[in-house]
C-alpha positions in Angstrom: 0.0 0.0 0.0 1.3 3.4 -1.0 2.2 5.8 1.8 0.7 9.3 1.8 2.9 12.4 2.0 2.1 15.5 4.1 0.9 17.2 1.0 -1.4 14.3 0.1 -2.8 14.4 3.6 -3.6 18.1 3.3 -5.3 17.6 -0.1 -7.5 14.8 1.2 -8.4 16.9 4.2 -9.7 19.7 1.9 -11.8 17.0 0.1 -13.3 16.0 3.4 -11.6 12.6 3.5 -10.4 11.5 6.8 -7.0 9.7 6.8 -6.4 7.2 9.6 -2.8 7.6 10.8 -1.4 4.3 12.1 0.9 4.8 15.0 4.0 2.5 15.1 4.5 0.8 18.4 7.5 1.8 20.4 9.6 -0.7 22.3 11.1 -0.1 25.7 14.9 -0.1 26.0 14.7 -3.6 27.6 12.6 -4.9 24.7 15.0 -3.4 22.2 17.8 -5.2 23.9 15.9 -8.5 23.8 15.2 -8.1 20.1 18.8 -7.1 19.3 20.1 -10.1 21.2 17.7 -12.5 19.4 18.8 -11.1 16.1 22.4 -11.9 17.0 21.4 -15.4 17.6 19.6 -15.5 14.3 22.7 -14.3 12.5 24.7 -17.1 14.1 22.1 -19.6 12.8 22.3 -18.2 9.3 26.1 -18.5 9.3 26.3 -22.0 10.9 23.0 -23.6 9.9 22.2 -24.6 13.4 21.2 -23.2 16.8 24.1 -22.3 19.2 25.1 -25.1 21.6 26.6 -25.4 25.1 29.9 -27.1 25.8 33.5 -26.4 26.9 34.7 -27.0 23.4 32.4 -24.4 21.9 33.4 -20.9 20.9 32.8 -18.2 23.6 30.2 -16.4 21.5 28.3 -19.6 20.8 28.2 -20.5 24.4 26.9 -17.1 25.2 24.2 -17.3 22.5 23.2 -20.7 23.8 22.6 -19.4 27.3 20.8 -16.3 25.9 18.5 -18.5 23.8 17.7 -20.7 26.9 16.7 -17.5 28.8 14.5 -16.3 25.9 12.7 -19.6 25.7 12.1 -19.7 29.4 10.5 -16.3 29.8 7.0 -15.9 28.4 7.2 -12.1 27.9 10.3 -12.6 25.9 8.8 -15.3 23.8 5.7 -13.1 23.1 7.9 -10.3 22.0 10.2 -12.1 19.5 7.9 -14.9 18.2 6.8 -12.7 15.2 10.5 -12.5 14.3 11.3 -16.2 14.7 11.4 -17.3 11.1 13.9 -20.0 12.0 11.7 -21.8 14.6 14.1 -21.2 17.4 11.3 -20.8 19.9 9.3 -23.8 18.8 7.8 -26.0 21.4 10.0 -28.8 22.6 13.1 -26.6 22.5 13.3 -25.9 26.2 16.2 -24.8 28.4 18.8 -27.4 29.4 18.7 -28.9 32.9 20.1 -26.6 35.6 19.5 -23.5 33.6 19.1 -20.3 35.6 16.9 -17.5 34.3 18.7 -15.0 36.4 22.0 -15.3 34.6 22.8 -12.5 32.1 25.5 -11.9 29.6 27.8 -10.2 32.0 27.4 -12.9 34.6 28.2 -15.6 32.0 31.2 -13.7 30.8 32.5 -13.4 34.4 32.1 -17.2 34.8 34.0 -17.8 31.6 36.9 -15.5 32.7 36.0 -12.8 30.1 35.4 -9.1 30.4 33.6 -6.9 27.8 35.1 -3.6 26.7 31.7 -1.9 27.2 28.7 -3.0 29.3 26.4 -5.5 27.6 28.6 -5.5 24.5 29.7 -9.1 23.8 30.9 -8.2 20.3 34.0 -6.5 21.8 35.7 -8.8 24.3 39.1 -8.7 25.9 41.0 -11.3 27.9 39.1 -14.1 26.2 40.5 -17.5 27.3 39.7 -20.7 25.6 39.0 -23.9 27.6 42.5 -25.1 26.8 44.0 -21.9 28.1 42.0 -22.1 31.3 43.2 -25.7 31.8 46.8 -24.6 31.3 46.4 -21.8 33.8 45.0 -24.2 36.3 47.8 -26.6 35.8 50.3 -23.9 36.6 48.4 -22.7 39.6 47.5 -26.1 41.0 50.7 -27.5 42.4 51.3 -30.1 45.0 54.0 -30.7 47.6 57.1 -32.4 46.1 57.5 -35.4 48.5 61.1 -36.1 47.4 62.2 -32.5 47.3 65.3 -33.4 49.3 66.6 -35.0 46.1 66.3 -31.8 44.2 67.2 -29.2 46.8 71.0 -29.6 46.2 70.4 -29.0 42.5 68.7 -25.7 43.1 71.5 -24.7 45.4 74.0 -25.6 42.8 72.3 -23.7 40.0 72.0 -20.6 42.2 75.8 -20.9 42.9 76.5 -21.2 39.2 74.3 -18.2 38.5 76.1 -16.1 41.1 79.5 -17.1 39.8 78.5 -16.5 36.1 78.8 -20.2 35.0 75.2 -20.0 34.2 73.2 -17.1 32.8 69.6 -16.3 32.2 68.2 -15.7 28.7 64.8 -14.8 27.4 62.7 -17.9 26.6 62.1 -18.3 22.9 61.2 -21.8 21.7 59.3 -24.8 23.0 62.3 -26.9 21.9 64.2 -25.4 24.8 61.9 -27.3 27.2 63.6 -30.6 27.8 64.5 -32.9 30.6 67.1 -31.3 32.8 66.1 -27.8 31.7 66.0 -24.9 34.1 63.7 -21.9 33.9 62.4 -18.9 35.9 58.7 -18.5 35.8 56.4 -16.6 38.1 59.5 -15.5 40.1 60.5 -19.1 40.9 63.2 -21.3 39.5 61.6 -24.4 37.8 63.4 -27.6 37.0 62.0 -30.0 34.3 62.7 -33.4 36.0 61.0 -35.6 33.4 59.3 -35.4 30.0 56.7 -37.9 29.1 55.8 -39.4 25.8 55.2 -36.9 23.0 51.6 -36.9 21.7 49.3 -34.8 19.4 46.7 -32.7 21.2 43.2 -32.0 19.8 44.5 -28.9 18.0 47.0 -31.0 16.1 50.1 -29.8 17.9 52.7 -31.9 19.7 52.8 -31.9 23.4 54.0 -33.9 26.4 53.3 -34.2 30.1 56.1 -32.8 32.3 57.2 -33.2 35.9 58.3 -29.7 36.9 59.9 -29.0 40.3 59.8 -25.5 41.8 62.2 -24.0 44.3 59.5 -23.6 46.9 59.2 -27.4 47.3 56.2 -27.9 45.1 55.7 -29.7 41.8 53.3 -29.8 38.8 52.6 -32.4 36.2 51.8 -29.7 33.6 51.8 -29.9 29.8 54.8 -28.7 27.9 52.7 -26.2 26.1 51.3 -24.9 29.4 54.9 -24.1 30.6 55.7 -22.6 27.2 52.6 -20.3 27.4 53.5 -19.3 31.0 57.0 -18.4 30.0 55.9 -16.4 27.0 53.3 -14.5 29.0 55.7 -13.8 32.0 57.7 -10.6 31.2 60.3 -11.8 33.7 60.2 -15.4 32.4 63.7 -16.8 31.6 65.5 -19.9 30.7 68.7 -20.7 32.7 71.6 -21.7 30.4 73.8 -24.7 30.9 77.1 -24.1 32.7 80.0 -23.2 30.5 83.4 -23.3 32.0 85.9 -22.6 29.2 89.7 -22.6 29.7 90.0 -22.0 33.4 93.2 -23.7 34.4 96.3 -25.0 32.8 99.8 -26.0 33.8 101.1 -23.4 31.3 99.3 -20.4 29.7 98.4 -21.0 26.1 99.0 -18.2 23.5 96.6 -15.4 24.2 95.7 -16.5 27.7 95.9 -14.1 30.5 96.8 -15.2 34.0 94.2 -13.9 36.5 95.2 -15.6 39.8 95.8 -18.7 41.8 93.4 -21.0 43.7 95.1 -22.2 46.9 94.3 -24.9 49.4 95.7 -24.6 52.9 95.9 -26.8 56.0 96.0 -25.1 59.4 98.4 -25.7 62.2 96.0 -24.3 64.8 95.6 -26.0 68.1 91.9 -25.4 68.2 90.3 -28.7 69.3 88.1 -29.1 66.2 90.9 -28.3 63.8 93.5 -30.4 65.7 91.2 -33.4 65.7 90.5 -33.2 62.0 93.8 -31.8 60.6 93.7 -33.7 57.4 90.1 -32.8 56.6 89.9 -29.1 57.5 91.0 -27.0 54.5 90.9 -23.4 53.5 90.1 -22.7 49.9 90.8 -19.2 48.5 91.8 -17.3 45.4 94.5 -14.6 45.2 96.2 -12.5 42.6 99.4 -12.4 44.7 101.9 -15.2 45.1 100.5 -17.7 47.6 103.6 -17.3 49.8 102.9 -13.6 50.1 99.2 -14.2 50.7 99.8 -16.5 53.7 102.6 -14.4 55.2 101.7 -13.5 58.8 98.9 -16.0 58.9 99.3 -16.4 62.7 98.1 -12.8 63.1 95.0 -13.0 60.9 91.7 -14.5 62.0 90.8 -15.6 58.5 93.8 -18.0 58.9 92.6 -19.1 62.4 95.3 -17.1 64.0 97.8 -19.8 63.2 100.5 -20.8 60.6 99.3 -22.7 57.6 100.6 -25.3 55.2 100.1 -24.9 51.4 98.6 -28.2 50.2 97.7 -27.4 46.6 97.6 -24.6 44.1 95.8 -24.2 40.7 96.7 -21.5 38.2 93.7 -19.5 37.0 93.4 -18.2 33.4 90.8 -16.1 31.7 88.2 -16.0 34.5 87.3 -13.6 37.2 88.8 -14.6 40.5 85.9 -13.8 42.8 83.4 -15.6 40.5 85.3 -18.8 40.7 86.0 -18.5 44.4 82.2 -18.0 45.0 81.4 -21.0 43.0 83.8 -23.3 44.8 82.7 -22.0 48.2 79.0 -22.7 47.3 79.9 -26.2 46.1 81.3 -27.1 49.5 78.9 -25.0 51.5 77.3 -28.1 53.1 80.7 -28.8 54.7 81.6 -25.4 55.9 83.5 -25.3 59.2 81.4 -23.8 61.9 83.7 -22.4 64.6 84.4 -19.1 66.3 87.8 -17.9 67.2 89.1 -14.7 68.9 91.3 -12.3 67.0 94.4 -10.7 68.6 92.1 -8.0 70.1 89.9 -10.6 71.8 87.0 -10.1 69.4 85.0 -13.1 68.2 85.4 -14.0 64.5 83.7 -16.7 62.4 85.8 -17.8 59.4 84.0 -18.5 56.1 86.6 -20.1 53.9 87.3 -23.3 55.9 85.6 -26.6 55.0 85.5 -30.2 56.2 86.6 -31.5 52.8 89.2 -34.0 51.8 91.8 -32.8 49.3 90.6 -35.5 46.8 87.2 -33.9 46.7 88.7 -30.4 46.1 90.8 -31.8 43.2 87.8 -33.5 41.8 85.8 -30.3 41.9 88.5 -28.3 40.1 88.8 -31.0 37.4 85.0 -30.9 36.8 85.0 -27.1 36.6 87.8 -27.4 34.0 85.8 -29.9 31.8 82.5 -28.1 32.3 80.7 -30.9 34.1 80.5 -29.4 37.6 76.8 -28.7 37.1 76.1 -32.4 37.2 77.5 -32.9 40.7 76.8 -31.8 44.3 78.9 -32.3 47.3 77.6 -34.9 49.8 79.2 -34.4 53.3 78.1 -37.9 54.4 80.2 -39.5 51.6 82.9 -36.7 51.7 82.8 -36.6 47.9 81.1 -35.1 44.9 78.1 -37.3 43.8 76.5 -37.1 40.4 73.0 -35.9 40.2 70.7 -38.8 39.3 69.4 -39.0 35.8 66.1 -37.3 36.5 65.0 -37.5 32.9 64.2 -41.2 33.4 61.3 -42.7 35.2 63.7 -44.0 37.9 62.9 -41.8 41.0 65.1 -43.7 43.4 67.4 -41.5 45.6 71.0 -40.9 44.5 73.5 -43.5 45.6 
């Protein structure tokens, strides 16, 4: 039917013809939102050929539309409003809400449950912080840790790695590739050092990507059986996330300097002639380990007057020439290696003041020689010092399924 203009209406009025003006119904803001929401559902059906469905594996928008459709079906006033628009039969009888449906839930409440926030109120077309079901599972894996029952096996490793970081034998680097995650790997994630103790069998996940289940030990005594991609994602998202490099020793010692090498000091091992009861009773085990850029003879001159030498003369037991490495870094490393065997005594200096020496250890000379050799060949990171055995012991192969304690 043709619509009359204002001029047509005036002409008809002059001719005595009454024109019935049909007033268009106006919707309340709530009704307009209901209609707009239903039209979004209809567009989804046009694009996908089906009604939106529930399920963790479904897209966030589809899940939202499914809940919205349940709500519209359940409320009589909503059904009455949109039935004239329902050319797809979405409100047909028999299509009732799923069990457990709550009419009270709205878009914002659902988004909150799904861990999503909208950029503007009631605007689901613009979302931020959208996490898929897989991402939420990964986040839960990282957060849900359990106590590591055999942490005593791993604690020396964490101490060793920290010592090697302090000495410069290990460094931290930005995490880049999933391939860097392997058994024996070290990382910093969430402000904690993490050790990949085991890597399970490689498999293909539902997204067609390779993955594996890990056993990750954290320096606070907890562990997590997270997926490799969970750890990868956590490292990528953590601005402070890092990988810890393997120890690199380089040319530290030599009987003679090679061409281009620069001498940087001497490591010395001393034995005290002190009459302190503890020292006297363990003369062959109590050693001082230090580093100097002087001649060793000059360094120990006047030892009987220095509390660092236990106020007694000393005997030089061994020396090692140091090339191309900072003295203090290497000294710190050696001291940390033998920290579990540090001598705990207090002596008085020549003024009667108490002094606790820090460079003396209950360590046999063989263990010191062994440590120096392993620093030279770059394998020291695989060993820890065991005071009970008075020797360096190799860290067990934690990449295997054997979780028995070290020998």
